[in-house]
Rosetta silent file (secondary structure, phi, psi, omega in degrees, C-alpha in Angstrom):
SEQUENCE: XXXXXXXXXXXXXXXXXXXXXXXXXXXXXXXXXXXXXXXXXXXXXXXXXXXXXXXXXXXXXXXXXXXXXXXXXXXXXXXXXXXXXXXXXXXXXXXXXXXXXXXXXXXXXXXXXXXXXXXXXXXXXXXXXXXXXXXXXXXXXXXXXXXXXXXXXXXXXXXXXXXXXXXXXXXXXXXXXXXXXXXXX
SCORE:     score description
SCORE:     0.000 S_00000001
   1 L     0.000  142.513  178.783  128.677 -128.833   51.107 S_00000001
   2 L   -84.137  132.329  177.771  131.777 -127.621   52.601 S_00000001
   3 L   -94.702  135.765 -179.769  131.472 -126.156   55.897 S_00000001
   4 L   -82.448  122.546  177.184  133.672 -123.192   56.583 S_00000001
   5 L   -99.414  145.995  178.116  135.801 -123.710   59.592 S_00000001
   6 L   -85.616  116.072 -179.462  137.327 -120.859   61.397 S_00000001
   7 L  -118.592  110.006 -177.149  141.107 -121.262   61.244 S_00000001
   8 L   -98.684    8.028 -177.096  143.009 -118.613   63.215 S_00000001
   9 H   -62.672  -46.906 -179.084  146.485 -120.142   62.855 S_00000001
  10 H   -67.556  -38.585 -179.253  147.613 -117.844   60.024 S_00000001
  11 H   -66.498  -39.058  177.951  146.143 -114.749   61.597 S_00000001
  12 H   -63.830  -39.512  176.699  147.967 -115.356   64.897 S_00000001
  13 H   -63.353  -39.447  178.503  151.286 -115.627   63.020 S_00000001
  14 H   -66.163  -41.275  176.845  150.558 -112.326   61.274 S_00000001
  15 H   -61.764  -42.987  179.614  149.816 -110.628   64.611 S_00000001
  16 H   -62.740  -39.969  179.153  153.074 -111.942   66.065 S_00000001
  17 H   -65.244  -41.355  179.214  155.006 -110.619   63.049 S_00000001
  18 H   -64.608  -43.119  178.457  153.434 -107.149   63.417 S_00000001
  19 H   -64.113  -41.836  178.122  154.253 -107.053   67.127 S_00000001
  20 H   -61.636  -44.595  178.719  157.839 -108.168   66.422 S_00000001
  21 H   -63.390  -40.099  178.210  158.253 -105.461   63.775 S_00000001
  22 H   -62.168  -43.016  177.528  156.831 -102.870   66.188 S_00000001
  23 H   -62.580  -42.584  179.560  159.346 -103.912   68.867 S_00000001
  24 H   -62.977  -43.055  179.673  162.221 -103.715   66.361 S_00000001
  25 H   -64.635  -44.889  178.857  161.111 -100.232   65.224 S_00000001
  26 H   -62.691  -42.179  178.839  160.772  -98.984   68.821 S_00000001
  27 H   -64.337  -38.996  178.970  164.178 -100.440   69.707 S_00000001
  28 H   -64.855  -44.187  178.607  165.741  -98.770   66.634 S_00000001
  29 H   -63.749  -44.139  179.284  164.262  -95.382   67.528 S_00000001
  30 H   -61.312  -44.887 -179.947  165.373  -95.772   71.148 S_00000001
  31 H   -65.603  -35.222  176.909  168.925  -96.733   70.117 S_00000001
  32 H   -63.427  -42.572  178.573  169.044  -93.753   67.721 S_00000001
  33 H   -64.667  -44.587 -179.670  168.066  -91.419   70.581 S_00000001
  34 H   -64.329  -44.541  178.645  170.634  -92.964   72.936 S_00000001
  35 H   -64.331  -40.670  177.965  173.405  -92.770   70.321 S_00000001
  36 H   -61.430  -42.833  177.649  172.467  -89.173   69.500 S_00000001
  37 H   -64.364  -38.846  177.902  172.640  -88.244   73.171 S_00000001
  38 H   -64.383  -43.532  178.143  176.004  -89.993   73.447 S_00000001
  39 H   -64.236  -40.431  178.822  177.394  -88.115   70.427 S_00000001
  40 H   -62.747  -45.325  179.523  176.070  -84.827   71.833 S_00000001
  41 H   -63.001  -41.831  178.751  177.683  -85.519   75.231 S_00000001
  42 H   -62.718  -41.881  179.561  180.973  -86.464   73.585 S_00000001
  43 H   -64.016  -42.330  178.932  180.946  -83.258   71.539 S_00000001
  44 H   -66.097  -38.469  177.748  180.286  -81.123   74.638 S_00000001
  45 H   -64.879  -40.004  178.690  183.075  -82.886   76.538 S_00000001
  46 H   -64.076  -42.569  177.756  185.437  -82.253   73.629 S_00000001
  47 H   -62.480  -40.167  179.214  184.497  -78.550   73.607 S_00000001
  48 H   -63.810  -40.965  178.408  185.131  -78.334   77.349 S_00000001
  49 H   -64.437  -45.893  179.724  188.582  -79.894   76.934 S_00000001
  50 H   -62.974  -40.372  178.828  189.485  -77.514   74.081 S_00000001
  51 H   -66.457  -39.886  177.478  188.248  -74.514   76.055 S_00000001
  52 H   -63.167  -41.175  177.620  190.246  -75.621   79.106 S_00000001
  53 H   -65.009  -41.668  179.868  193.399  -75.973   77.012 S_00000001
  54 H   -63.423  -43.558  179.039  192.804  -72.540   75.475 S_00000001
  55 H   -64.684  -39.015 -179.094  192.347  -70.937   78.892 S_00000001
  56 H   -68.202  -31.884 -177.658  195.446  -72.634   80.248 S_00000001
  57 H   -90.700   -7.280  178.563  197.557  -71.480   77.307 S_00000001
  58 L  -104.444   18.186 -179.576  196.338  -67.871   77.265 S_00000001
  59 L   -66.569  135.832  173.334  197.394  -67.119   80.824 S_00000001
  60 E   -99.165  145.203 -176.471  199.010  -63.798   81.401 S_00000001
  61 E  -119.949  144.131  172.580  201.633  -63.618   84.152 S_00000001
  62 E   -82.139  122.842 -177.691  202.672  -60.866   86.522 S_00000001
  63 E  -110.871  119.893  177.007  206.430  -60.381   86.037 S_00000001
  64 E    82.741 -160.359 -175.595  208.422  -58.720   88.796 S_00000001
  65 E   -86.980  163.707  173.095  207.223  -56.276   91.455 S_00000001
  66 E  -103.560  126.709 -177.382  204.227  -53.979   91.533 S_00000001
  67 E  -108.981  147.392  174.599  205.266  -50.329   91.905 S_00000001
  68 E  -121.102  138.939  177.453  203.282  -47.374   93.199 S_00000001
  69 E  -111.668  153.694  179.654  204.070  -43.774   92.376 S_00000001
  70 L  -135.840  114.989  177.434  203.187  -40.702   94.408 S_00000001
  71 L   -73.449  -30.756  174.187  203.138  -37.228   92.879 S_00000001
  72 L  -132.705   91.668 -174.485  202.643  -35.839   96.411 S_00000001
  73 L   -52.353  -29.895  179.929  203.914  -38.480   98.904 S_00000001
  74 L   -70.121  -21.756  178.880  202.184  -36.803  101.856 S_00000001
  75 L   -88.730  -18.681 -178.671  198.792  -37.344  100.143 S_00000001
  76 L   118.085  179.539  178.728  199.425  -41.022   99.352 S_00000001
  77 E   -80.897  151.481 -179.982  200.137  -43.038   96.237 S_00000001
  78 E  -142.224   14.408  176.819  198.253  -42.224   93.043 S_00000001
  79 E  -149.927  147.503  179.813  199.742  -44.420   90.329 S_00000001
  80 E  -125.847  140.706  179.620  200.367  -48.139   89.781 S_00000001
  81 E  -141.660  131.208  175.262  202.925  -49.745   87.466 S_00000001
  82 E  -152.504  169.633 -176.924  203.645  -53.427   86.811 S_00000001
  83 E  -115.855  136.418  177.216  204.890  -55.728   84.059 S_00000001
  84 E  -115.520  148.045  173.922  202.943  -58.513   82.344 S_00000001
  85 E  -140.993 -176.627 -179.840  204.179  -61.457   80.305 S_00000001
  86 E  -111.551  154.377  172.866  202.758  -64.695   78.933 S_00000001
  87 L   -65.933  151.423  179.795  202.977  -68.280   80.127 S_00000001
  88 L   -56.169  133.546  178.060  205.391  -70.392   78.054 S_00000001
  89 L    81.724    0.266 -179.092  203.849  -71.501   74.757 S_00000001
  90 L   -75.546  146.277  178.257  200.911  -69.103   75.009 S_00000001
  91 L   -72.606  165.477  178.847  199.738  -67.415   71.809 S_00000001
  92 L   -56.149  139.846 -178.970  200.079  -63.668   71.220 S_00000001
  93 E  -120.218  136.862  177.310  197.691  -61.621   73.350 S_00000001
  94 E   -82.276  111.248 -177.284  196.104  -58.279   72.481 S_00000001
  95 H   -67.380  -28.529 -177.879  196.801  -55.985   75.458 S_00000001
  96 H   -66.903  -13.508 -179.605  194.106  -53.524   74.346 S_00000001
  97 H   -99.804   -3.823  178.263  191.463  -56.146   75.217 S_00000001
  98 L   -72.574  146.345  171.314  192.694  -56.765   78.786 S_00000001
  99 E  -117.599  141.606  177.217  190.639  -55.389   81.683 S_00000001
 100 E  -120.081  128.004  178.491  192.130  -54.445   85.035 S_00000001
 101 E  -108.238  127.873  179.695  189.942  -54.268   88.140 S_00000001
 102 E  -127.009  142.445  174.200  191.221  -52.199   91.061 S_00000001
 103 E  -157.797  164.771  170.598  189.707  -51.535   94.493 S_00000001
 104 E  -142.956 -169.128 -175.259  190.653  -50.812   98.086 S_00000001
 105 L   -62.169  -27.743 -175.064  188.864  -50.599  101.451 S_00000001
 106 L  -109.899   -6.942 -177.295  187.176  -47.286  100.568 S_00000001
 107 L  -119.712  130.831  176.660  186.751  -47.543   96.785 S_00000001
 108 L   -67.011  156.279 -179.263  184.378  -49.879   94.966 S_00000001
 109 L   -55.372  134.246  178.638  185.923  -52.001   92.202 S_00000001
 110 E  -116.383  124.949  177.675  186.793  -49.984   89.111 S_00000001
 111 E   -91.890  116.501 -177.824  187.120  -51.787   85.770 S_00000001
 112 E  -101.120  143.089  177.557  189.871  -50.131   83.762 S_00000001
 113 E  -124.355  165.733 -174.619  190.295  -50.451   80.032 S_00000001
 114 E   -67.607  142.810  170.784  193.115  -49.650   77.648 S_00000001
 115 L  -136.221  151.648 -179.520  193.752  -46.117   76.374 S_00000001
 116 L   -63.520  133.186 -178.916  196.407  -44.902   73.962 S_00000001
 117 L   -62.983  142.902  174.007  199.528  -43.733   75.841 S_00000001
 118 L  -131.943 -178.258  179.567  200.159  -39.986   76.099 S_00000001
 119 L   -77.331  -19.583  179.316  202.744  -37.884   77.887 S_00000001
 120 L   -99.634  174.123 -179.870  200.360  -37.266   80.786 S_00000001
 121 L   -65.368  146.532  177.462  198.786  -39.706   83.221 S_00000001
 122 L   -66.423  151.909  177.577  195.906  -41.800   81.860 S_00000001
 123 L   -61.800  148.049 -179.828  192.416  -40.679   82.777 S_00000001
 124 L   -56.059  130.340 -178.127  191.014  -42.299   85.887 S_00000001
 125 L    97.490    0.825  178.074  189.481  -45.646   84.914 S_00000001
 126 E  -127.133  160.317  173.211  191.954  -46.284   82.069 S_00000001
 127 E  -130.988  157.125  174.292  195.388  -47.842   81.777 S_00000001
 128 E  -115.509  162.179 -179.935  198.208  -47.456   79.279 S_00000001
 129 E  -139.041  151.750 -179.625  200.668  -50.058   78.083 S_00000001
 130 L   -74.234  -13.845  176.921  204.142  -49.936   76.566 S_00000001
 131 L  -151.228  160.733 -178.511  202.947  -52.184   73.690 S_00000001
 132 L   -93.739   -5.098  176.562  199.588  -53.266   72.265 S_00000001
 133 E  -149.735  159.025  176.351  200.385  -56.977   72.285 S_00000001
 134 E  -121.999  135.753  175.680  202.453  -59.562   74.136 S_00000001
 135 L  -147.265  150.134  177.008  204.049  -62.529   72.404 S_00000001
 136 L    54.055 -126.758 -178.747  206.630  -65.154   73.277 S_00000001
 137 L   -92.017    4.711 -178.060  209.060  -63.919   75.920 S_00000001
 138 L   -70.838  161.819  177.175  208.171  -60.240   75.506 S_00000001
 139 L  -130.196  166.325  177.331  206.682  -58.186   78.329 S_00000001
 140 E  -138.155  136.824  177.999  204.524  -55.096   78.526 S_00000001
 141 E   -91.820  131.600  179.869  204.499  -52.389   81.189 S_00000001
 142 E  -109.981  138.506  178.411  201.082  -51.350   82.488 S_00000001
 143 E  -142.319  136.798  175.209  200.442  -48.018   84.184 S_00000001
 144 E  -151.800  155.532  178.283  197.281  -46.417   85.577 S_00000001
 145 E   -93.355  151.422  177.796  196.251  -43.692   87.978 S_00000001
 146 E  -136.282  163.511  173.557  194.194  -44.191   91.135 S_00000001
 147 E   -66.238  157.753 -178.325  192.754  -41.836   93.744 S_00000001
 148 E   -54.051  127.756 -179.899  195.165  -40.994   96.561 S_00000001
 149 E  -119.888  122.787 -176.276  195.675  -44.064   98.775 S_00000001
 150 L   -76.339  173.012 -179.751  197.287  -43.547  102.217 S_00000001
 151 L   -59.882  148.347  176.506  199.949  -45.655  103.923 S_00000001
 152 L    76.549   -2.552 -179.203  199.007  -49.125  105.133 S_00000001
 153 L   -73.761  144.481  176.925  196.023  -49.431  102.762 S_00000001
 154 E   -99.243  130.338  179.417  195.303  -52.797  101.159 S_00000001
 155 E  -117.835  141.759  178.597  194.561  -52.761   97.417 S_00000001
 156 E  -110.394  136.339  179.397  192.995  -55.542   95.357 S_00000001
 157 E  -126.488  151.306  172.964  193.837  -56.109   91.712 S_00000001
 158 E  -147.113  124.298  177.985  192.451  -58.459   89.091 S_00000001
 159 E  -103.381  121.413 -178.152  193.819  -58.805   85.571 S_00000001
 160 E  -111.421  102.915  178.815  191.251  -60.194   83.124 S_00000001
 161 L   -72.424  160.239  178.309  192.771  -61.347   79.835 S_00000001
 162 L   -72.503  170.007  173.498  190.639  -61.512   76.678 S_00000001
 163 L    61.411   32.419  173.033  189.121  -64.699   75.230 S_00000001
 164 L    73.700   18.022  176.754  188.257  -66.318   78.557 S_00000001
 165 L   -65.792  163.436 -178.803  191.784  -66.681   79.868 S_00000001
 166 L   -69.159  135.462  178.848  192.303  -67.245   83.581 S_00000001
 167 L   -77.741  156.131  176.844  192.207  -64.071   85.671 S_00000001
 168 E  -115.262  104.717  173.669  195.063  -63.060   87.955 S_00000001
 169 E   -94.124  140.536  172.996  193.890  -61.755   91.323 S_00000001
 170 E  -153.602  158.879 -178.014  196.435  -60.290   93.731 S_00000001
 171 E  -125.232  138.380  178.241  196.511  -58.017   96.765 S_00000001
 172 E  -133.927  154.249 -178.879  199.158  -55.434   97.657 S_00000001
 173 E  -118.255  137.516  177.535  199.703  -53.145  100.651 S_00000001
 174 L   -71.501  134.265 -178.263  200.928  -49.549  100.575 S_00000001
 175 L   -66.317  161.071 -177.979  204.200  -49.240  102.563 S_00000001
 176 L   -67.502  -25.310  177.034  204.273  -47.310  105.873 S_00000001
 177 L  -121.487  123.944 -176.735  206.505  -44.591  104.389 S_00000001
 178 L   -99.277  130.664  174.555  205.618  -43.259  100.940 S_00000001
 179 L  -117.831  177.492  179.185  208.277  -41.956   98.543 S_00000001
 180 L   -58.423  -33.787  176.112  207.843  -40.866   94.897 S_00000001
 181 E  -129.399  128.500 -174.051  208.381  -44.516   93.792 S_00000001
 182 E  -131.500  144.139  171.293  207.400  -47.426   96.066 S_00000001
 183 E   -94.392  124.695  179.835  207.460  -51.220   95.853 S_00000001
 184 L   -82.143  143.377  179.682  204.154  -52.612   97.052 S_00000001
 185 L   -96.588    0.000    0.000  204.209  -55.621   99.391 S_00000001
C-alpha cells in the first residue's frame, strides 16, 4: 500500500504567487492614485496660471488726473471725475460691470455701480461713463456725485473691474482752496 505523504512544496509556491499578485495589485492601485493626484495638481496649477494671465491682461488703468467739482465751493466738493483706460493688449472691458468704492474719514465705503448717463448728476451711489466699454487705446470718463467733502479731506477710491481683474486702489486729498473744478492731489 502506498502511504500518502504530505507534500507542501506545490502549495507553498501557490501561496507565494497569490501574495505576489496581491502586491502587484496594491502597487497598481497606489500608482493610479498617485498619478491621479498628480494630474489633478497639474490641472489646478494650469488653471491658476490661466487665471493669473487673465487678471494681468484685464487691468484697467487710471489715465491722467482725478478732478473734483464743487457746485457750491464753500460747502466742499461734491463730484468726482477721472478717466480710465486699459493696459496694452487687454481685451475689451464692459464698463457697466465695473464697481467703484469711495470713502473718506467720515463716510463708510460706498460701492457705486453704473447708471445710464442723463443731463443731471447721477444719483448718490451710482456713476456714469462716457461709453459702455473700453477697448484698445480708447478711454472712458467716469463721473459720480459724493456728499460734500471739505478742504484737506482724504478720500479713498477703489476701482474693481469685472471678471476678477486686479483692483486699483488710490487715495486723493481735497485741495486747501476749493474752486468749481479742482485737481485732487
